[in-house]
C-alpha positions in Angstrom: 11.7 -6.1 -19.4 15.5 -5.3 -19.3 16.3 -8.9 -20.1 13.8 -8.9 -22.9 15.2 -5.8 -24.5 18.8 -7.0 -24.1 17.8 -10.3 -25.7 16.6 -8.3 -28.7 19.9 -6.5 -29.0 19.3 -3.2 -27.3 21.7 -1.5 -24.9 19.5 -0.6 -21.9 20.0 2.1 -19.2 17.8 2.6 -16.1 17.2 5.8 -14.2 17.0 5.3 -10.5 15.5 8.3 -8.7 16.4 6.9 -5.2 14.0 6.6 -2.3 12.4 9.9 -1.3 11.4 10.5 2.3 9.8 13.5 4.1 13.2 15.3 4.1 12.9 15.4 0.3 9.5 17.2 0.3 11.1 20.2 -1.6 11.8 18.1 -4.7 9.6 19.3 -7.6 9.0 18.3 -11.3 11.7 20.9 -12.2 14.3 18.8 -10.3 13.4 15.7 -12.2 12.8 17.2 -15.7 15.2 20.1 -15.9 18.1 18.8 -13.7 18.3 15.1 -13.3 16.9 13.7 -16.5 19.2 15.9 -18.6 22.1 14.6 -16.6 21.0 11.0 -17.0 20.6 11.4 -20.8 23.9 13.1 -21.1 25.6 10.3 -19.2 24.0 7.7 -21.5 25.2 9.6 -24.6 28.7 10.0 -23.2 29.0 6.3 -22.2 27.6 5.0 -25.4 29.7 7.2 -27.6 32.9 6.4 -25.7 32.1 2.6 -25.8 31.4 2.7 -29.5 34.5 4.7 -30.2 36.6 2.2 -28.2 35.1 -0.6 -30.3 35.8 1.3 -33.5 32.1 2.0 -34.2 32.5 5.7 -34.8 29.2 7.1 -36.2 27.2 10.2 -36.1 24.4 8.0 -34.6 26.4 7.2 -31.4 24.5 9.8 -29.4 21.0 8.8 -30.5 18.7 7.4 -27.8 15.3 5.9 -27.4 13.4 6.6 -24.2 10.7 4.5 -22.5 8.6 5.5 -19.5 5.8 3.9 -17.6 3.0 6.0 -16.1 4.6 9.1 -14.6 7.9 8.1 -16.2 6.3 8.6 -19.6 5.1 12.1 -18.6 8.6 13.0 -17.4 10.0 11.7 -20.7 7.6 13.9 -22.7 8.4 16.9 -20.5 12.1 16.4 -21.0 11.8 16.0 -24.8 9.7 19.2 -25.0 11.8 21.3 -22.7 15.2 20.2 -24.0 14.3 20.0 -27.7 17.0 17.2 -27.7 17.2 16.0 -31.3 19.2 13.0 -30.2 16.0 11.6 -28.7 14.7 9.7 -31.8 12.0 7.5 -30.2 9.7 7.8 -27.2 7.5 5.1 -25.8 5.0 5.9 -23.1 3.1 3.1 -21.3 -0.1 3.9 -19.3 0.9 7.6 -19.1 -2.1 9.9 -18.2 -1.5 12.9 -20.6 -5.2 13.9 -20.1 -5.9 13.7 -16.4 -9.5 14.6 -16.8 -10.1 11.6 -19.0 -8.8 9.1 -16.4 -11.7 7.2 -14.9 -14.3 8.5 -12.4 -11.6 10.5 -10.4 -10.7 12.3 -13.6 -14.4 13.3 -14.3 -14.7 14.5 -10.7 -11.6 16.7 -11.0 -12.8 18.0 -14.4 -16.1 19.2 -12.7 -14.5 20.8 -9.7 -11.4 22.3 -11.4 -13.3 25.3 -12.8 -14.8 26.4 -9.4 -11.6 25.7 -7.6 -9.5 27.8 -10.0 -12.1 30.5 -9.9 -12.0 30.6 -6.1 -8.2 30.8 -6.3 -8.3 33.8 -8.5 -10.8 35.6 -6.2 -9.0 34.8 -3.0 -5.5 34.8 -4.5 -4.8 31.5 -2.9 -2.8 29.0 -4.8 -1.6 25.4 -4.2 1.9 26.6 -5.2 2.0 28.9 -2.2 1.4 26.2 0.4 4.1 24.3 2.2 5.2 21.3 0.1 5.4 19.2 3.2 1.6 19.2 3.2 1.6 17.3 0.0 4.3 14.7 0.7 2.7 11.3 -0.1 4.0 8.2 1.5 4.4 4.9 -0.3 2.0 3.3 2.1 -0.7 5.8 1.1 0.0 5.4 -2.6 -0.3 1.6 -2.2 -3.7 2.0 -0.5 -4.9 4.3 -3.2 -3.8 1.9 -6.0 -5.5 -1.0 -4.3 -8.8 0.8 -3.8 -9.1 1.4 -7.5 -10.0 -2.4 -7.8 -10.5 -3.9 -4.3 -12.1 -7.0 -5.6 -9.1 -7.9 -7.7 -6.9 -7.7 -4.6 -9.0 -10.4 -3.0 -9.4 -12.7 -6.0 -5.7 -12.5 -6.8 -4.9 -14.7 -3.8 -7.5 -17.3 -4.9 -5.8 -17.3 -8.3 -2.5 -17.8 -6.6 -3.8 -20.9 -4.8 -5.1 -22.3 -8.1 -1.7 -21.7 -9.8 0.7 -22.7 -7.1 2.2 -25.4 -9.4 3.0 -22.7 -12.0 6.5 -21.4 -11.1 6.2 -18.4 -13.5 2.8 -17.4 -12.3 4.0 -17.5 -8.6 7.1 -15.4 -9.5 4.9 -12.8 -11.3 2.4 -12.7 -8.4 5.2 -12.2 -5.8 6.7 -9.4 -7.9 3.5 -7.6 -8.4 2.6 -8.0 -4.7 5.9 -6.5 -3.6 5.5 -3.7 -6.1 2.1 -2.7 -4.6 3.1 -3.2 -1.0 6.5 -1.4 -1.1 5.7 1.7 -3.2 8.0 4.7 -2.7 7.1 8.2 -1.5 6.1 11.0 -3.9 8.0 14.2 -2.8 5.7 16.9 -1.6 6.6 19.6 -4.2 6.2 17.0 -7.0 2.8 16.0 -5.8 1.9 19.7 -5.4 2.9 20.2 -9.0 0.9 17.3 -10.2 -2.2 18.4 -8.4 -2.0 22.0 -9.6 -0.6 21.6 -13.1 -2.2 18.3 -14.1 -5.2 17.4 -11.9 -6.6 21.0 -11.8 -5.3 22.7 -14.9 -4.9 19.6 -17.0 -2.0 21.4 -18.7 -0.5 18.5 -20.7 -3.8 17.7 -22.4 -3.8 21.4 -23.5 -0.4 21.0 -25.0 1.9 22.5 -22.5 3.3 22.3 -18.9 4.7 25.0 -16.7 8.2 24.2 -15.5 10.0 26.9 -13.6 9.4 30.2 -15.2 8.9 28.7 -18.7 5.8 27.4 -20.4 7.0 24.2 -22.2 5.1 23.4 -25.4 4.6 19.7 -26.2 4.5 20.5 -29.9 8.3 20.9 -29.6 8.3 17.0 -29.6 9.0 15.8 -33.2 10.5 12.4 -32.6 8.8 9.1 -33.2 6.2 8.3 -30.6 4.5 5.1 -29.4 1.8 5.4 -26.8 0.4 2.3 -25.1 -2.7 1.9 -22.9 -4.0 -1.0 -20.9 -7.4 -2.4 -21.9 -8.5 -2.7 -18.3 -6.6 0.2 -16.7 -8.8 1.7 -14.0 -6.3 4.5 -13.2 -5.2 5.7 -16.7 -8.1 5.6 -19.2 -7.5 4.8 -22.9 -8.5 8.3 -23.9 -6.1 9.8 -21.3 -3.1 7.9 -22.7 -4.1 8.5 -26.4 -4.1 12.2 -25.9 -0.3 12.1 -26.2 -0.7 11.8 -30.0 -2.8 15.0 -30.2 -0.4 17.3 -28.4 3.0 16.4 -30.1 4.2 17.5 -33.5 5.6 14.0 -34.4 4.8 12.7 -37.9 5.4 9.1 -36.9 3.1 8.4 -33.9 1.3 5.3 -33.0 -1.3 4.4 -30.4 -2.1 0.9 -29.3 -4.3 -0.7 -26.6 -2.8 -3.8 -25.0 -4.2 -6.3 -22.5 -3.8 -5.5 -18.8 -4.6 -3.2 -15.9 -2.4 -0.3 -14.8 0.3 -2.5 -13.4 -0.3 -5.6 -15.4 0.1 -3.8 -18.7 3.7 -3.1 -17.9 4.8 -6.0 -15.7 2.1 -8.6 -15.6 2.2 -12.2 -16.9 0.8 -11.1 -20.3 3.2 -8.1 -20.7 6.0 -9.9 -22.5 3.7 -11.3 -25.3 1.8 -8.0 -25.6 3.3 -4.7 -24.3 7.0 -5.7 -24.5 6.5 -7.4 -27.9 4.8 -4.3 -29.2 7.6 -2.0 -28.1 10.3 -4.2 -29.8 8.3 -4.5 -33.0 7.8 -0.7 -33.1 11.5 0.0 -32.4 12.6 -2.3 -35.2 13.5 -0.1 -38.2 13.2 3.1 -36.1 16.4 2.4 -34.1 18.3 -0.4 -35.9 21.6 1.6 -35.3 21.0 1.5 -31.5 21.0 -2.3 -31.4 24.2 -4.1 -30.4 25.8 -6.2 -33.0 25.0 -9.8 -32.5 
């Protein structure tokens, strides 16, 4: 994807969150959204402005950025834009991001049914997920990998038969190896972050209701006014189409587009068909909305 965007003239920056382990169980959404992502965006702006100035490309557009996030990365991006009200963020692209958790497959329907009774029980007993030890919620990469695979167990079996049939196709083999490594070497989710996700998104479904509680503040997603492209996978068993589309309903953007592209939850972003569909859609959408971001040929 980086090579694809570079080939189309965009200057690309990646955010690497590191590799959490149980000692990082205290890290919460606030750390990611209110501390680290603002630092990352500020660094990108400073670097880009300095580079452009050095090249004599002084412009009031030097600090403008577009942000793209996959799955949870898309939600972090939306939270950042809503909490910071950063007007330099002109475009946001979310790919398979579950804004409406209760509209995501069978597990979303189950959570929708039990969220009411659980919240009611919490009010009566004064028990809350937020009061529990974050270490209880720390989720290992191995467990995440197992959960992902169980959403479509048959595909995990048939993928190896498909590999045998396509052993002569170098690109197919490379893609298969990449996807396998992705699913087999997932990273941990810090306990407090998973705790936040369960309480704020799975139970309360806050983002679908137009806000998210971060720290002591209630962040309103209607603060987002930049251009928005939301993409969903046609065969995504983890993030349903309705779940991803909900992003358009909760922001105040005038220019907002929703598109369904081929692929499951991982394939829609990094599968063999992603370049011709998802990546192509992103570049086409960015054209005209960020022409000043592109490098001069």
